[in-house]
N, C-alpha and C positions, 0 to 999 in steps of 0.2 A: 348875624344873630347870636348872641351868647348869653343865657339867663340860668341864672342859680336859684333853686327852689327848694326850700327846707321846709319838711313837714317834721313837726316837731311835737312830743307828747311822752306819755308813759307807756311802758311795757302793758299790752293788755289794751290800749286804747284804739288800736286799728290803724296805727300811723303805716305800716307795711301794706294794707291793704287799700289804703287811699295811694300810696306812691305807686304800687303796680299799675292800678287801673289809669293813673294819669300819664304813667310811663308809657302804659300801652296805647293810650289815645294821641300822645304826641307822635310815637312811632308811625301810628296807621294814618296820621296826617303828612307823613313824609319828613321828619326832622329827627334829626340824630339826638339820642338821648343816652347819656349816662348817669348810672346811678349808683351811690354807695349808702352802706346802713352804718350807723353810729349808734351801739346800744350798751347798755350796762349789764352785769352777770347778774341779772334777776329775772324772775317771770312776770312779776308784776311790779309796776311802778317804775321810779327813777325817771330819768332824763335820756331819752331816745332821740334821733333824728333819722330821717328818710330823705337823702339828698338828690334832686335830679340835676342834671346840666343839660340844657336844652339848645342846641345849635343847628345851624343850617347844613354843617359840615361835621364829621365826627370829632370829638374833642374828647378823648378817653383819659380824662385826667382828673383829679378833685379839685373842687375849690372850698374853700371853708368861710367864704362870704355869701351872703344871700341879697338876691335882688327882690324876692318875695319869702317871707316867713310865715307860715302857717303853724300858730299854736292851738295846741287841742286844750290846754290847760294854763293856768297863771303860772305855775312854776316853770313850764316850758318857756313861757313868755318872757319871763326874768332871765332865765339861762340863756337862753338863745338871741336875744334882742341885741347884744353887742355885735353880733356876727352881721346884722342888718346893714346893707349899703346906704349912705345918704340919698335920699329921694327914693327908698325902696318900699314896698308895700308890707305892711304888718296884720294880718288877719287874725283875729282872735273872736271869743265870744264875750268878752268884756270890755267896757270902755276904758283904757287906761293910757290916755296921752297919745291921740293920733292914730289908733288903731282902727282898722277897716272892722267893724264890730258885726258879726255875724252869728246869732244866735242858733247853734247848731242844731241843739236837741229840741227847741221850739219848733224850727222849720221842719224838722224830721218828723215832729208827731203831726204837725199840720198838714204837711202835703205826702209825707211819705207812709203816714199810719203808724208810726211808732220810733221810739229813740234809737232804735237800732240802724236807722237811715242817718245818721248823723253824718257819718263818713261821706256819704254820697254828697250831701250837702256841703261838707267840707271840699269836697274834688271840684264841685260845681264852682264854687266861690274863688279856688285857686285857679283854675281854667280861665275864669273871666278876669283875673288880675293878670294874665299873662296873654290874652288876645287869642285863645284857642276857643274855636266855635263850639257853640253847646251842642249841637247836631254830632260833632266828632266824640263828645264825652257820652252823650246819650247812646250812641250807637257801640261803643266800648263797654258800657255798662249792660246794656241788652246780651252782648256775646256773652260776657262774663258770666252774669246769673241766668241764662237760658236754661241750664239744667234745673234751675231750683222752679221753675214755672212761671209762667205769662204776668202773674201778680207781683211776685218777688221783683222781675226785671222792672215791670211799669212802676213800681213804689221806688225804687233806687233811682229811674231816671227822673220822677216827678221831683223827688228829694233835691238831686243835683241841679235840675232846674231852678228850684226855689232858693238854692245857695249862690248858682250863677245871677239871678235876676238881684238878689240883695246885694252882691259885690257891685254889681253894673250901677246901681242905685248910689250906692256909698261911692265907687270911685267918681261918679260924676264925669267932667271935663278931664280928669286924669286916667280914663279908661284906656289902655292901650289898643293900637288899631289891631283890627282882627288879622289873624295869621294866615297867609293864603295857603291853599294846599299845595304841595310838592310832590313831584313824581316819584323821588326816591324812595327805595326800601331799603331797610337795615337787618341783617342778623343781629339778634339781641340775647348774649349769653354771657353768662360768668365762666371764669376760668375752672372751676370745680365742677360745671356742669359739663365740660367738655372732657373731663379725664374719664368717665366712664366709657363714654361712647369710643373715645380713643383707645383706651385699654382694651376694649372688646373686640375692636376692629384689630388691633396688634395681635390678637389670639390668647389674650389673659382669661384663663378659665377658674380664677380661683382668687377670691380676696376674703382675708382674717382680718378684724380689726377688732377694737374696743373704742367705744364713742370716746372722742375727745376734741372740744371746739377747737380751732374751726375746720376739723377734718371729717366730722362725722357725718356731711352730707354726701360724701363719696360712697360709703358704704351703704347707707340708705338708698341712693339712688339705684346701685346694683340691685338691693333686696327687692324695691318698688319694682324694677324693671327687669323680670325673668326674662323676656326676649331678648335681652343682650347676650344671655347664654354662659353666664358668668356665676358660679357657686359662691354664695355670700355667706359668711360664717362669723357671727359675732363672738368673739372668744372673751373669755371670764377676765384675762387682764393683756396689757400688750406683749408681755414675755411670751403667753401661749400665741398671742396673735402672729408673732413674726415666725416662731418655730412650725407653727402651722402651715405658713406660707411657703417656709423652706422646705418642710416635707412634701407639700404638693408639687413644688417645684423639681425636687429629687426623684418624684414620681412620673415626671414628664410634663406637668401643667404648666403653663406660664402662669405666675402667679405675683401678687401685690399684697401690701399692708398699708395702711394710712394712719398716720398719727399727729401730735404736735409735740412740741419741746419735751415735756415731761415724760410722754408716753414713750420718745422716741429714747429718753436716758435708760429707761427699763429695757430697750431692746439692743442695746449696745454689745451686750457679750454675745447676743446671737448673729448680730452684725459680723463680728471676728468669726463667728462659726460659719457662717455663708462663704466670709472669705477663704478660710482654710480649707473647706470641703470642695471650692470652686463651683458654688452653686448658683444659679442667677436668681435674683429677687430684687422687685422694684417696690421703692419705699417713699410713699408721698409724706413729706415732714412739712405740715403747714404751719408755719412759724405765728406765734404770739408774743407778747412782751414777758419778759421773765425778771428776774430768777423765779424758781417754783412756780406756783400757780399763777404768780403776775396777774396781768390784766386778760382774762380768760377770752375777753369779746372784743379785744382791740388788735390793732397790726403792729408788724415789727419786722425787721430783717436782722434778727439778733443769733440766729442759730447757723449762721455761715461757716464760722471756723468750727464749730462743734459738729456739724456734718463732714467737714472734711477730714477732721481728726478723730472722730470716735471710732473707738474699738482699739484692743490691746494688740501688739503685734503690726507687723507690715504687711498689708496686703492693697491692692489696688480697688478702687471705687471711682465711679464717675457722679458728679455733682451737677445737675441741671436747673436752672433757675428760669422759666419762663415768664413773660411780661404781660401777656392777654391771653383770651381764650384761642385764639388762633395759633399762637406760638405755643402753647400749653396743650394744644390738641397733637401739633407736630412733636413737640419733646417728650410727650407722653409714649407716642408710638416709637420714637427713638430710644426712650429710656430701655423699653423691652426688648429693643434689637440690640441694643449695647450690652445689657445684661447678659443675654444670651449668648451673644457672639464671644463675649470677654469672660463669660462664666463668673461674674462677680456681681456684687450690690451697685445699685445705680438709685441714688437719691434724687427725688424730684422736690425742689423748695419752692413751694407756694407759701402763702400768708392768709390773714384774715381780710387784708384787702382784695385778694384777687378771689379769694371764696365767696366773697357776698356782692364784690361790684359787679355789675351788668355794662357791657360795652356793646355799642353800636359799631358794628363792621360791616364793609360792604358785602362780604361773603364769609362763610365759616366752611371750610372744605377739606377733606381728606387728601393727603398726598396721592400723587399719581400710582405711587408703589408703596406696598407695606410688606418689609420684608417677613419671610417665614420662617420657623424655628431653624437652628443649628445643629441639629444632632447628628451624630455618627448614625452608619449604615452597620449594623452587627454583622453583616455578611462578609465585611472587606476586612475584617482583622480577626486574629486567634494566634496567640492567645491576648484576652482582652486587658489592657491596663488602663485604669481610670485615670491616671496621672502620669502618662506616658511623657518622657522629655521630647519636647519638639523645639523646632527653631523658634518658633513664635509664642513658645509657651502655653499654646491652646491644645488640651489634650482632649482626645475623642470622647464625646459625652453620650452614655446611653441611659437609660433611666431603669427602674426597677421593674423586672417583667417584661422588658422589651424584646428580650431573647433568652437564649439559654446561657449567655455570658453572666458571669458574678460582679455585680456593682458594689465595690467596697467604698463606703464613705466614711472618714474618720475626722474627729475631732484633733486627735494626735497628730503629730508629724507622722508621717506615712511613707512608704514606698511607691513607686509606681503603680503597682498593683492594688495600692490602698491599704497596707497593713501597717499595722504599727511598728513605729523603728525608733530607735536611740542611736542610728548609725551617723556619728557626726563627721565621719569622714568622708562618705561615698554619696549619701543620701541627704542630710540635712542641708548642705551648701547647693546641692541641685535644686532642691524644692524651694528654696529662699530665691534662687537666682530665676527658678520658673516662674515664680509669681510678680517678681519685679519686671521681668520681660514683659509680662500681659501688661503691666501697667506702662512701660515704655510704648507699647504697641498701641494702646488704648489713647495715650496723649495725642499720637498724631491724627487719631479721628476727632478730637475736640475742634469744634468750629470757632473761627476768630471772633472778634466782636463786630457788631454791626457800627459802620464808620457813617458819620454824616456830617458834611460841610467842613471836612478836615483841612482841605489842602491848603488852605491860605489862613487859618485859624490861628488867632493870638491866644485864644482860651478855649480849652476842650472840658468838657464836662462828661464826668465816667460815671456811670453807674451799672447796675445788673437787677435783674429779675423785675420787679412790680414798679419801680421807680421810672420805668421808661417813658411813660404818657407825660409825667410832670417836668422831666427833665427835657424833653425835645419841646415842649412848650415854652419853657423857660429860654432855651436856646434861640427859639424863633422870635421870642419877644427882642431878645438881645440884638439879633441881626437886624430888626427892624428898626432898631437904635443905633444901627451904625457900628456895633461892635463886632467885629468877626470871632464868630462862636460856633465850635463844631461839637459833636457829643460821640461817644466810644460806649455802646451798650452790650453788655456782656450777659449771654443767656446760657452758655455753659462754662460752668465757672471752676471745675475741678475734673481732672487736671488742667491747668491752664494751657492754654496753645502758645505754639511758636508763633511771636508777635513781636513788632519792634515797634516802642514809642518813639514818636518824632522828638527832636531837639529843639529848641528854642521856642517851646511853647507852654504856657501856663496850664498844669492839669488840676482840676478841681474834683475831689471824689464827693458824690451825692448819694446819701443812703440811709436806711432807716433804723439807724441803731446809735447807741452813745459814742462808740470808739472808732468809728472810720474802719470797722474790721476788713472790708473789702480792698480799701485803699493799703492797709496794712500789708495785706497780701500781695498785693501787687509792688508794692516797695520791695519786700523780701525776695520777690520771685524773679522782676525784671530789673531792681536797681532805678525805677521811676521815682521821681520826687513829686510829692503831692504838696503844693504851696498852702492849700486851704482842703479842709474838708466840712461839707454841708451836712450834717446830720440831724436827725429826728428822732426822739425815743419818746415821746409823750402818749403813744398808743394811737396817734392818728397819721393816716398816711401822708408821704410828702406832697406838696401842691408847688405849682410854678411860682406862687406868690412868694412864698418862704425863700425858694432859691434865688429869685430876684432881690428880696431883700438881703439875704446874707451877701449877694455880690454887690450890692449898690454902695 
């Protein structure tokens, strides 16, 4: 079973409320549910959709076609009707050629007691059109509105029942069979929901950020959940945000910031500062389409090369690009460890898709071991030199006030003790080599890509970050059709690991940008040749159908 449901309407009409309730109902009945949101950059109006993919096993990749389309207004119906598959159901409030007409507002008044319950009517009609039992939805509604009192919960359940009954009447003999309850239960989370939990577990104690979609939910989660033990500061701008985080790190706290493309552009000078003073910092860069303001509420993978090359001068950094909530949890912890160990910035690349999509996972779990801090013991050194030259380029790090040792951090080129220098003979070359050696050591730590079905593959799809689910689904379809297809997926994208591409195989790059940035990077670094690049840059996430169409 694999069904795609679109809930469509204007901002402010409650499509997210309907979607969240229906998603929870399916999950409680034992069905894997994957949701994405597609919305315009406005508070009211526009054309928005909440999309559910319901299946008997996790299919954590988007679909851009609908088996059932629920339209809460005529504009939404007109805009999204082309997405409806042949034979699918279209639920709307007005008769327009084959629709299942459900008078949401009228039923809400008659059975719930007010128009405010129209969304419950819509949820009931939607569940009837896919075979979800009414009792399951009613239970979910009562749980959802329990804190608002028995009367509100009862009214919502009554309105949902009216919508369900009207849809059953309209469907007639087309009504789908009732879905049986399954014993499976799934963790249900977005990648950005995993970041605060993982960061706190990794020892993060400070975040500063300026709100910028789609990263804003990260700092608001920290602010909302004081029990995580992380001090959250909304800065006046992104420059202040990164400098606050660098200061907190220099003072001994694991620290982070979060932003999107335009905000990261403002942070670039301070990124170089962190590289020069060798101070750990984790930066979440949640991508959206650019240039400039671009499409603030849409998704993209357009900032890869920017993240890798941002900053003036030469210094090491790691760039990690997780693919789902579990991977994001692990990569967030890893980001703090790499930043701390190599005393350098680490950038966590997410995007709007990962921020808003909710995945069904068998389990969401912490790693067995979470590395602690990598600070030096002040009692083992005298005198203390913050930038002492070592074989691996990693100097002993103390923080301000940790001991009687003087800790000097300077953005100018500096001596081993941290004092400004213009010694171009015995100091500058040593410090340059020190930073480069850290980069070489960091590269040895980077994980290889995840390989799947590559042994005898004639075609290998190569991706990174959030495209993993769509690529795996497309490859599986190709294998079912008799085509030997494998996948390579990178979630640690810089530095690139020591890896060999197989000869005699066609490689196709798949990514969410217009120019195939990652494929170009792999061609430059490894010499591999990509015969084709499948790209998407319209602001929607890549799906398996798009990949298969390009390969047909």
